[in-house]
N, C-alpha and C positions, 0 to 999 in steps of 0.2 A: 456091378460086376466087380470081382476082387481086382486090386491093383496088380499089374504084371510088370516085369522088367521090360524096359524099352527094347524093342527089337532093332538090332543093327543088321539090316538086310540089304545087301547091295542090289537086290532085285525089287526093292520096295516100289520104286517109281513105275516099273512095268507091271506090278501086280495090283496096285491100288486102283480103285475105280474113282476117277476124278470127280464124278458126280456126287460121290459121298461127301467130298469136301464142300461142294456147293451146298448140299443139304445141311451140313453142319453149320455153315455160315448163315443159312436161312433160319435155322433153329435159334441161333444166338441173337440174330437181329430181330426176330419176331418175339423173343423173350420166353419161348417155351415150345415144346413139341406139338401140343395141340394147336397153338397159334400158328405155327409154321405149316401144319397140315391144312388149316383153313385157308391160309394165304396161297398155298400151292395147289389147292383143290385136290388134295390127296387124302388117303385114309391114314389116321394116326398110327396104326400098327406098322405101316410101311415106312413112315418117318422114323419110328423107334428102331426098326430093324436096320435101317441105313446107318443110324448112329452107332448101333451095336457093331456092325461090320467094320466101320471105320475105327472104332476103339480096338477091335481085334487086330486090325492091320497095324496100328501103331503101338499096341501093347500097353495101353494106359487108359484109365478112365478120363474122359474129357469133360463130361458134364455131370453135375449132381442135380437131381430133381428137388425142388423146394416147393413150399406152399404157394409161392407166387409165380413159379415157372422153373427156370433152370439157373444154375450157378456154375461158372467155369472153374475147373481145377487149374492148377499151375500148368499142367500139360495142355489143358483146353485153351488157356490164354496164349501159350506158345503156338498151338495149332491155328488159332484164330489169326494171329499176326501173320503167319506163313500163308494161310489161305487168302487173306486180303491182299498180300503182296502178289500172289500168283494170279488172282483175279484181275488185279490192276495191270499186271504185265500182259495178260491175255487181251484186255480191253485196248491196250496200246498197239497191239500187233498191226491192225490196218493202217494206223497213222504212221508207224515207223516204216512199214513197207512202202507206203506212198512217198515218204521222204527219200527212201533209198532208190526208188525206181523212176521218179519223175520230179520235175520242178513243181513244188507246191505253191499255189497262189491262194490269195484270200486276204482277209482283214482280221487282225487281232485287236479287239476292243478292250481297253483296260481303264479302270477308274481308280484314281489314287487320291490320297489326301495331299494338301499343299505342302511344299517345302520338304518333300521326302528325300532323305539322304540314306542310300543303301548301296554299298559297293557290289553286293551280290546281285541285286536287281539290275544295276547298270551294266555289269559284266554279262549278265544273261541276255540283255537287249543286244549288246554288241555281238556276242557269239551267235545268237539266233539270226541276226541280220546277215552275218557272213555266210551262214549255212543256207538261209532262205531269203535271198535278195528280192524275190518277187512277192513276198508277203508284206503288206502294208500294216504298220503298227500305229494305232490311234490311241492316244492317251488323253483322258479327260480328268480334270482336277475339280474336286468338290469337297465340302465338309464331310466328315467321316460317316455321319448317319445317311447321307445321300449315296455314299459308296455302297453301303449295305442294302439300301432300298433298290438301287439300280441293279444289283446282283439278283435280288429276290424277284424283281420284275422281268429278268432276262434281258435287260437292255445291254448288259455287258456280261462276260463270262469270267473275268478275272478282276480282282480288286486288291488294293493294298491299303490297309488302314487299321484303325483302332476299333475295338468293340468292348464295351463295358459289360456286356451280357453274352449269351451264346444263342444264336438263331439256329434252330434245327435244320433249316433249309440250306445252311452254308457249311463249308468245311474251313477249318482254321489251321494254318501252318505257321508257327512263330517265325517271323523273319528276323527281327532283332528287338532288343529291349531299348526303348527310347527314354531319355531323361529330359526334363525341362528345368529351366532356371527362371528366376524372377530378375528382370533386367531394368536398369535405368540408363539414361543417356549421360554423356559427359557433362552436360549443363546442370544436371540434378545435384542438389546438395549432398545426397547420399553416395555419389560416385566415389569409389575407393574405399567404401566401408561395407561391413557385413552386418546383416540384421539378425539379432538373437531372438527377438519376440515379434512375430508377424503381426500381432494385433496393434503394434505401434504404427502400422501403415494404413490403418482403417480410414483415415481421412485423406489419404493421398489419391490423386487422380490416376485412374487405370485405363489402359488400352485393352479392350476385350476382343475376343475372336468369335463371339456369337455362337452359331451352331457348330463351328469348328472346334470349340473348346472341349478338350478331353474331360470326361466326367471326373477323373481324379483331380484335375485342377479346379473344376467347379466346386467339388466338395471341400477342397482346401480353402478356397476363397470364402465360401459361406461360413466355414468354421471360424475364420478370423475376421469376417466382415470386410473382406478386401473387395474393392471394385464397387462399393456402394456409390462412389462418385466416379461416374464414367466420363472420361475426357476424350476417348477415342474408341472407334469400333471398326473392325475390318474382318470379314469372313475368311480372308486368305491370310495365311501365316506370313507370307512375304510382305503383304501390305501392312499387317500389324507391326512387323519389324520396322518398316519404314517410319511409321508414326512414333514408335518408341525411340528410334535413333534420333528423330527430330525433336525429341523432348516433350512430346504431347502428353506422355504419362508413363507410369510403370507398367510392365506387362510380362506375362509368362510366355516363353518361347522355347522350342526344342533346341537343345544345346548344339547338335551338329549343324543346324541351319544358320547359326550366327557366330561360328567359331572365328571367322575372318573379322567380323565386327569387334569381337572381344580383343583379338590379337592387335588390332589397329587402334584400340582405345575409344571406339565409338559407343560401345556398350559395356556396362559393368554388371557382373553377377552378384546379387545381393545376398543369396542364401549360402549357408555353409554346405559343403558337398554332401554331408550325410543327411541333409534334410531335402535334397532335390527329389521332386516327385518322379516316379518311374512307372512305366506301363509297357505292355507288349504291342508291337506292330505286327500285323499278320498278313500273310499272303492268303487271300480269300477266294473261294470259288463256290459255285453251286454244288450242292450235295448230289443232286440227281440231274446231271447235265446231259445235253445232246450236243457236245462240242464238235465243231468241224476240225479237220486235221490241222489247220494252221494254228488254231487256239490251243489244241492239245499239245502240239509240239513246243509251243512257247511255255506252257505250264510245266512241261517236263524239264525244259532247260532251267527254269528258275528253281524247281524242286531239287534237281541234281546239285545245284550250287549251294542251296541251303543245307542239304544233308551232308555235303562234303565238308562243310565248315564245322560240323559238330564232332 
């Protein structure tokens, strides 16, 4: 259909059929009109007609048909974002009503990586507990791959951690960008010096973090043959820090987790700032959840604080 000027209609909300927006989302998520019709068990002409009616309401073309399905226009992308926000708000209605009308009870199960430092996450816990004192918060700590696996198996509904890939069964909300450094103890000959060439450290003893090692760090080590001589191993970042502080070996650690040790001269950062490995830490959740009210309210609390920071 030809592109029209966008309608500025104060009565739009009362005129539009909200089911048309739901159908539009189904088309986009299915990847095409025919695919959406099959998933919804409806006739393709009815799905096409629904899309046409919505486009007439908003005064703009939302989707272009392609050889492989459909492609969103700029207006379509804006509509999709709005529709997803509205659907999310509608899904939260029973949870918010429950919180407003009664004391919510339950358990929020969260799985996180070790040595997590996040002001937003901590503030969300404090605020959530003040509002919902009868909800029990349970936090488990594990290597990052186990966080992802526990979410996929439904053992927990919320996770915080790293992922070098994207699992389609999970949603990812960036929580913060974490940096790591390579540290040595005060007793090490390199204390007080910076390293210009990492391959000069290939014969040094290293403390490794096993399954908890971020893939970015693994690739960096392998590139420069670091850690071929393992002098210590700890799956938990806090315990790896303990070994490094005691002079067992060099090791990579998240910068926020050891700021106090650096300030007090127990650890020394060997890398120049511009070469520090960086990666995203995500707030993770299942993409197709059946969350109870307690869990959903906690997720809302964290999400509000993440988005307010941006």
